[in-house]
C-alpha positions, -999 to 999 in steps of 0.1 A, spaced: -162 401 276 -163 393 313 -188 414 332 -188 422 369 -214 435 392 -219 472 391 -218 489 425 -244 515 434 -238 548 416 -250 566 386 -277 552 363 -271 527 336 -282 549 307 -263 578 321 -232 567 301 -234 598 279 -267 613 288 -253 627 320 -227 647 300 -255 670 288 -245 693 316 -213 700 297 -229 703 263 -220 736 245 -241 750 216 -223 740 184 -228 748 148 -223 714 131 -215 711 94 -230 686 71 -218 650 67 -182 643 78 -175 609 63 -139 601 61 -125 605 26 -150 633 18 -147 658 46 -113 648 60 -103 637 95 -129 644 122 -114 669 147 -143 670 171 -166 641 177 -202 652 178 -223 628 199 -261 634 201 -284 620 229 -321 613 228 -329 631 261 -315 643 294 -314 632 330 -344 652 341 -348 635 374 -312 633 386 -298 659 409 -266 678 402 -238 679 428 -201 674 434 -203 636 428 -220 641 394 -195 668 384 -167 644 392 -183 617 371 -188 640 342 -152 651 343 -141 614 344 -163 607 314 -148 635 293 -113 625 302 -120 589 294 -133 595 259 -104 618 251 -78 594 265 -92 563 248 -101 578 215 -76 607 213 -106 628 202 -121 660 215 -159 653 220 -190 674 224 -223 659 237 -253 675 221 -288 669 235 -317 665 210 -354 670 216 -361 632 214 -351 600 196 -368 611 164 -347 642 161 -316 623 171 -323 597 143 -329 624 117 -297 643 125 -277 611 123 -292 603 89 -285 638 77 -249 636 88 -253 664 114 -241 641 142 -214 614 142 -228 592 169 -260 589 189 -269 576 223 -303 559 224 -323 541 250 -325 505 237 -362 506 229 -357 540 211 -331 525 189 -355 497 180 -380 523 169 -355 544 150 -339 515 131 -372 503 118 -374 533 94 -336 535 89 -320 501 88 -286 517 80 -286 528 116 -263 504 134 -252 497 170 -216 505 178 -215 493 214 -240 483 240 -239 497 275 -246 469 300 -251 463 336 -243 426 342 -267 413 316 -268 421 279 -306 427 281 -322 444 310 -355 431 324 -381 451 344 -394 434 376 -424 447 395 -423 436 432 -446 440 462 -447 427 498 -454 390 500 -486 398 519 -499 419 490 -528 400 474 -519 412 438 -511 384 415 -503 405 384 -498 442 374 -535 448 371 -539 438 408 -519 469 418 -545 494 405 -552 521 431 -520 514 451 -489 535 456 -459 527 433 -422 536 431 -402 542 400 -365 547 409 -350 579 395 -321 561 379 -325 572 343 -336 537 332 -365 549 311 -375 514 301 -388 509 337 -413 537 332 -421 525 297 -430 490 310 -452 504 338 -469 528 314 -478 502 288 -490 478 316 -513 505 329 -525 513 294 -534 476 289 -558 481 318 -573 511 302 -556 538 323 -527 561 321 -500 556 347 -509 586 369 -545 574 371 -537 537 375 -518 544 407 -529 564 437 -494 578 441 -461 575 422 -429 580 442 -395 585 426 -367 575 451 -332 582 440 -321 546 437 -334 511 435 -323 501 470 -344 529 485 -374 519 463 -372 483 475 -367 494 511 -398 515 508 -418 485 497 -405 464 526 -413 492 550 -447 498 536 -440 534 525 -451 524 490 -469 492 480 -450 482 449 -420 492 429 -404 485 395 -367 477 392 -343 459 368 -330 424 372 -294 433 380 -304 457 408 -329 433 422 -303 405 424 -278 429 440 -305 438 467 -309 401 474 -272 397 480 -269 428 502 -301 424 522 -313 388 520 -336 392 550 -355 421 535 -355 406 500 -373 376 515 -403 398 523 -408 407 486 -425 388 458 -425 392 421 -458 405 407 -449 409 370 -418 411 348 -411 422 312 -395 405 283 -358 415 279 -353 450 266 -324 461 244 -299 481 265 -288 517 260 -263 519 232 -241 541 210 -252 540 173 -239 553 140 -255 558 106 -240 543 75 -206 559 67 -212 593 82 -183 585 105 -155 566 88 -147 530 97 -113 538 112 -127 564 135 -156 542 145 -132 514 152 -111 537 174 -141 548 194 -155 513 197 -122 498 210 -120 525 237 -154 515 249 -149 478 248 -116 480 266 -130 503 294 -134 476 320 -97 465 316 -82 498 325 -82 517 358 -96 549 345 -122 530 326 -132 511 357 -136 543 376 -158 557 348 -180 526 347 -184 526 385 -195 562 385 -221 555 358 -234 523 371 -222 501 343 -203 469 341 -190 474 306 -196 478 269 -201 450 245 -209 443 209 -245 433 199 -252 396 205 -263 373 177 -300 376 188 -300 414 190 -322 418 159 -348 395 173 -349 414 206 -353 447 186 -382 432 166 -399 418 197 -395 452 214 -412 470 185 -440 445 185 -446 447 223 -440 485 227 -449 503 195 -436 538 193 -459 566 205 -471 590 178 -451 622 173 -462 651 195 -482 676 176 -466 711 174 -482 737 196 -509 757 179 -500 792 168 -520 820 185 
């Protein structure tokens, strides 16, 4: 599918995560595979987390309304978006048939599929490139030659919901024997990538992490300011956020209907509006090398251990 540049707007992974504000507590029955439980009347979509750093407001409310209407119009299905505690809980509920579809960060899906290979990608949410890449930049005058050279400086992580940016920075800091908050003297969370990069140019912070598509967009919009930046480090490609399903919990015909609506989004006016609001350029199927990227992601970024339950008093 042809992809176009995404304008500034809502974060890439906000595709369904932002709809958490509309989630309603729901009692979900067991597996609803077509042929065993009949036609699915309400599509239950789980998510691996919320947009904890994004602010609510009229613009977001408008985007959420657009998303709900888009899903209903394209799939002809009522939908409920249900937040889960984390990617592990989302995976487990998909496997048990308690959810029809799940929205994962790409690296979370890599972790989840290792244990449950029947977990499959339905559609990938992309911003220009199939695989996002994290870039760490600083002023050209900064002497740092790699990520380790930024220790003790101030750092910006844009509050865009692109959690792979923080994951990359965290693992780089851990490689130097520090956690992220100790590695940097200060961590700022500007609302968008452009503000983060402007802050680096202006000296408000000394370095920032961003994704490839946003960095290239900044170069086109502000070539003079971009020329004052240099690349300090970059990641290998990450898998993008995606919608996943497990085995035949959701029947093939319903999956096909939902998938077609997503893949056709960029070709329709309402779909283009929704994509613009959520900072996407489109949805696509998994490329031929998707399995390799998942395997490399698991090797480079092993999953953290499960959090221990709080001790009972």
